[in-house]
C-alpha positions in Angstrom: 9.2 34.2 22.0 13.1 35.3 20.4 14.7 32.5 19.1 18.6 32.1 20.0 21.3 31.8 17.4 22.3 28.5 19.1 19.0 27.3 18.6 18.4 28.6 15.3 21.5 26.8 14.2 20.6 23.9 16.1 17.0 23.6 14.3 19.3 24.2 11.0 21.1 21.1 11.7 18.7 19.1 12.8 16.2 19.7 9.6 19.1 19.2 7.4 20.3 15.6 9.2 16.4 14.6 8.8 16.6 15.2 4.6 20.1 13.7 4.5 18.8 10.6 6.6 16.1 9.8 4.8 17.8 9.2 1.4 14.8 11.2 -0.4 15.3 11.7 -3.9 14.2 15.5 -3.1 17.6 16.1 -1.4 19.4 17.0 -4.3 16.3 19.1 -5.3 16.7 20.9 -2.5 20.3 21.5 -2.8 20.1 23.4 -5.8 18.2 26.3 -4.5 19.5 29.4 -3.1 20.6 29.2 1.0 17.1 30.7 2.2 15.1 28.7 0.2 17.0 25.5 0.9 16.6 26.2 4.8 13.1 26.5 4.2 12.5 23.4 2.4 14.7 21.3 4.7 12.5 22.4 7.7 9.0 21.8 5.4 10.4 18.4 4.2 11.5 17.6 8.0 7.9 18.2 9.4 6.6 16.2 6.6 8.8 13.6 7.7 8.5 13.5 11.2 4.2 13.7 11.0 4.6 10.9 8.4 7.0 8.7 10.3 4.1 9.2 13.5 1.7 7.3 10.9 4.0 4.6 9.6 5.9 3.4 12.8 4.9 0.7 15.2 2.5 2.1 18.1 -0.8 2.7 19.2 -3.6 4.3 17.4 -4.3 6.5 20.5 -0.7 7.4 20.8 -0.1 8.4 17.4 -3.6 10.7 17.7 -2.4 12.6 20.3 1.6 12.9 19.0 -0.6 14.6 15.7 -2.5 16.1 18.0 0.9 17.7 19.8 2.4 18.6 16.2 -1.1 20.9 15.4 -0.5 22.8 18.7 3.3 23.2 17.3 1.9 24.4 14.4 0.0 26.9 16.0 3.1 28.1 18.3 5.0 28.7 14.9 2.7 30.9 14.0 2.2 32.2 17.4 5.9 33.0 17.7 7.2 30.4 20.4 7.7 27.4 18.3 9.5 24.7 20.9 10.6 21.7 18.7 13.9 21.8 16.4 11.6 21.7 13.5 9.1 24.1 14.0 12.1 26.5 14.8 13.2 25.8 11.4 9.9 26.4 10.2 9.5 29.7 12.1 12.7 31.3 10.6 10.7 30.0 7.1 7.7 31.6 8.0 9.6 34.9 9.0 10.7 34.9 4.9 8.3 33.2 3.2 4.4 33.5 3.2 3.6 29.6 4.2 0.0 29.0 4.3 -0.9 27.5 7.9 -3.8 25.7 6.3 -1.3 23.3 4.2 0.8 22.2 6.9 -2.9 21.4 9.0 -3.4 19.7 5.6 -0.5 17.1 5.8 -1.5 16.3 9.4 -5.0 15.6 8.4 -3.6 13.3 5.7 -1.9 11.4 8.2 -4.7 10.9 10.3 -6.3 9.4 7.4 -3.4 6.4 7.3 -4.3 5.8 11.0 -8.2 5.7 10.7 -8.0 3.1 8.1 -9.5 5.4 5.6 -7.0 4.3 2.8 -8.1 0.3 2.4 -9.2 0.6 -0.9 -10.5 4.0 -0.6 -13.0 5.9 -2.8 -11.6 7.7 -5.5 -12.9 10.4 -4.1 -11.3 9.7 -0.7 -7.8 8.8 -2.5 -8.2 12.6 -4.3 -8.7 13.9 -1.0 -5.6 11.9 0.5 -3.2 13.3 -2.4 -4.4 16.6 -1.7 -3.5 16.8 2.2 -0.1 14.7 1.9 1.0 16.0 -1.3 -1.0 19.2 -3.0 -0.5 20.6 0.9 3.3 20.2 0.3 3.3 21.6 -3.2 1.6 24.9 -1.8 4.1 25.4 0.8 6.8 24.4 -1.8 5.6 27.0 -4.3 5.5 29.5 -1.7 9.4 29.4 -1.0 10.3 28.8 -4.8 8.3 31.9 -6.0 7.8 32.6 -9.6 4.1 30.7 -9.9 2.3 33.7 -9.6 -1.5 32.7 -11.1 -0.7 28.9 -11.2 0.5 27.9 -7.8 -2.8 26.5 -6.8 -3.8 24.0 -9.9 0.1 23.0 -9.9 0.3 21.8 -6.6 -2.7 20.0 -6.8 -1.5 18.3 -10.4 2.3 17.6 -9.4 0.8 16.6 -6.3 -1.0 14.2 -7.4 1.1 12.7 -10.2 4.2 12.5 -7.3 1.6 10.8 -5.0 0.1 8.2 -7.0 3.7 7.1 -8.4 4.6 7.0 -4.3 1.5 4.6 -4.1 2.5 2.6 -7.7 6.0 2.3 -6.2 5.2 1.2 -2.8 2.6 -1.5 -3.0 4.3 -4.2 -1.6 5.6 -2.0 1.2 2.3 -0.2 2.2 0.5 -3.9 2.0 2.7 -4.8 4.8 1.2 -1.7 7.0 -2.0 -3.2 6.2 -2.6 0.0 3.7 -4.0 -0.6 0.2 -4.0 2.7 -1.6 -5.7 1.5 -4.8 -9.4 2.6 -5.3 -12.0 0.7 -4.7 -14.1 1.6 -7.9 -11.2 0.5 -10.1 -10.7 -3.0 -8.2 -14.4 -3.4 -8.9 -14.6 -2.3 -12.2 -11.5 -5.3 -12.9 -13.4 -7.8 -10.8 -11.6 -7.5 -7.8 -13.9 -7.5 -4.8 -11.3 -7.9 -1.8 -9.9 -4.9 0.0 -7.2 -7.2 1.9 -4.2 -5.7 0.3 -2.3 -8.9 0.2 -5.1 -10.6 -1.8 -5.6 -7.8 -4.1 -2.0 -7.6 -5.0 -2.1 -11.3 -5.9 -5.1 -11.1 -7.9 -4.7 -11.7 -11.7 -6.0 -8.5 -12.8 -4.4 -6.1 -10.4 -2.0 -5.1 -13.2 -4.9 -3.2 -15.0 -5.6 -1.1 -12.0 -1.9 -0.2 -11.9 -1.9 0.7 -15.4 -5.0 3.5 -15.0 -3.8 4.6 -11.9 -0.2 4.8 -13.7 -1.8 6.5 -16.9 -3.6 9.1 -14.2 -0.2 9.6 -12.6 1.3 10.3 -16.4 -1.7 12.8 -17.2 -1.2 15.1 -14.2 2.5 15.2 -14.9 2.0 16.6 -18.3 -0.6 19.1 -16.8 2.2 19.8 -14.4 4.9 20.4 -16.9 2.3 22.8 -19.0 2.0 25.0 -15.7 5.3 24.9 -15.3 6.3 26.3 -18.6 4.0 29.0 -17.7 6.0 30.2 -14.9 9.6 32.1 -14.2 12.1 29.4 -15.4 14.8 29.8 -12.7 12.8 29.6 -9.6 10.5 26.7 -10.7 13.7 24.5 -11.8 12.9 21.9 -8.8 9.4 21.7 -10.1 11.2 20.6 -13.6 13.3 18.2 -11.5 10.7 16.5 -9.4 8.8 16.1 -12.4 11.7 14.7 -14.4 13.0 12.1 -11.0 9.4 11.0 -10.5 8.3 10.8 -13.9 11.4 8.5 -14.3 10.1 6.4 -11.5 6.6 5.9 -13.1 8.5 5.3 -16.6 10.3 2.4 -14.9 7.5 0.8 -13.3 5.4 1.0 -16.5 8.8 -0.8 -18.1 9.0 -3.5 -15.5 5.1 -4.1 -16.0 2.6 -5.3 -13.1 3.4 -8.9 -12.7 4.6 -9.0 -9.4 3.4 -5.2 -7.8 4.9 -6.2 -4.6 8.8 -6.1 -5.7 10.3 -2.9 -4.5 11.7 -0.5 -7.1 14.6 1.8 -7.1 15.9 3.9 -9.9 18.8 2.9 -12.0 22.3 4.4 -10.4 23.1 5.6 -13.8 19.3 7.1 -14.3 20.1 9.0 -11.3 23.7 10.4 -12.2 21.9 11.6 -15.6 19.1 13.2 -14.1 21.7 15.0 -11.4 23.8 16.1 -14.3 21.5 17.4 -16.2 19.6 19.4 -13.8 22.4 20.2 -11.7 24.5 21.8 -14.7 21.3 24.0 -16.3 
């Protein structure tokens, strides 16, 4: 099926609106990219946002399972040349320009399914690692296919940076996730600190939960360091977005660590001055 210029223009406008409306820290990271890559990243982000919303928004589990299945079919359509949804049409354009791995899109959907079926309530370390690889590492593989310049390091970089970003998200969003009945802190670490419950509210109120958060933060810090070392081996200009993401999310992690874990449910946002400094630093070099 041939996509008309009007359909493509509408698809591009749609995915841009998803990015702009999300308030994501990735927004200005994407804006530094050349036009072709920017359109591709907007499409990838919009896909991730839309499948994530299926998992997070209110609704019956059976309905959400059907909606995720519909997105799996739509990914098949993207690769088969018959995309229908605006985001899928934008993805098809990106696929025509970059070697986007189909299994990475399906892995993201599989990660969202883990949230639906209760797998992410004090998961095992192994399950948490799998989840991070699906919802973040897979996005890293897609992103690096667009950025280019990561030959020989793409797979380990996607895994390391994806885990670092996702663990930071988990630590930042503990309270919000608890309201959805989710608890991503791994059960082995909870048990090691005398926390036997898997109830999100009870766990976050436990006096020892800070020790668990601190250990997870150390793991994220280690993965950021590994990511930085890998990025240093790649092409400097194409991997600029990776350096930006390390800087932004590394700052979030540092802010969480400075604040401490006395009330891990409290929301956290980067101070405006920090955002401004990062925007200037990475917008100019």
